[in-house]
N, C-alpha and C positions, 0 to 999 in steps of 0.2 A: 373851887369850881366843882360842880356836881358831875358824877360819872354818867356818860352816855349809856342809855339802856340798850340791851340787845333786842332784836326783833321778837324773840320768844317772850321776854319780859314785858314788852309793850303789848303784845297780843293778849297775854294772860291778864294784865291789868285793865285793858280796855273792855274785857268781858264784864267788868263791874261798872263800866261807864257807858250806859246805853245811849246817851245823847251824843257821844263823841266817836269820831272815826279818824283813822290815820290818813294823812295826805303827805306822803314823802317823809320829811324830817319834822313833821308837825302833827298835832291833833287838832281837829276842828269840830265845832258844834254850831248848829243853828237852833237858837232857843227862842220860841215864840211865847211871849208873855200874854196874860189875859188882856192887857191894855197898855197904852203908851206910858202912863205913870209907873206901872209895875216894871216895865222894861228899863226905865231910867233908874228905878230903885235897885234893880239887879246890878246894873252897871256901876252905880254909886257904891254899893256894898262890896262888889268885886274889886273896885278901885282901892278900897281900904285894905282888903286882903292882899292885893298886889303890892301896896306900899309896905305892909307888914312883912311880906315874904321877900321884898326887893326883887320881884319877878313879875314883869308886866306883860299882859296879853295884848294882842292886836284885837280891837273891837270895832265892829261896824254896826251902827244902829239905823234901822229903817222902820219907822213907826213902832210897832210892838215886837218886831223881829230883830234879834241881835245875832250877829255872826262873830264867833270867837276863834282865834288861832293861838295855840300855845306851842312854843319851842324854846329851847335854851340855846341862844345864839353862841355863847362862849364855848359850849360843848359841841356845837355843830349838829345838834339833833335833840332828841327827846331825853329828858332826865326825870328823876323822881320828883323834882320840883313841878314839872308840867302835870304829872299824874295827880299830885296832891292838890295843885291849884284847880284842876278839872273837877275833882271831888268837891272842893269848897264852892266853886261856882255852881255846880249842880245842886248842892244843898241850898244855896241862896235862892236859886230859881224855884226849887221845890217850895220853899217858904213863901214865895210870891205867887204860888198857884199854878206853876208849870207842871204838867203831868210828865212824870219821868217813868219810863218803862222799867219794870222790875226784872 
């Protein structure tokens, strides 16, 4: 099981994840794709990453907008797995045309 991150570690790492914010023991993002097919491609590629990592996000799809929630249930909060997955989802979204603040 992954180690739960401290509040300081989470804050520091979220500085590099401009799409993501903390909500309690999770991080969340609303990612708006250019169109519905792009949103589905983001979800499909992120699903492959989730299987590879054996770490599965909660995802809600509404037209071209997707809502993501990451947390590590076994650890009771955020771990490095969540941060790594957020980076990978962000990169997938960027490749599909989502503007990500620098």
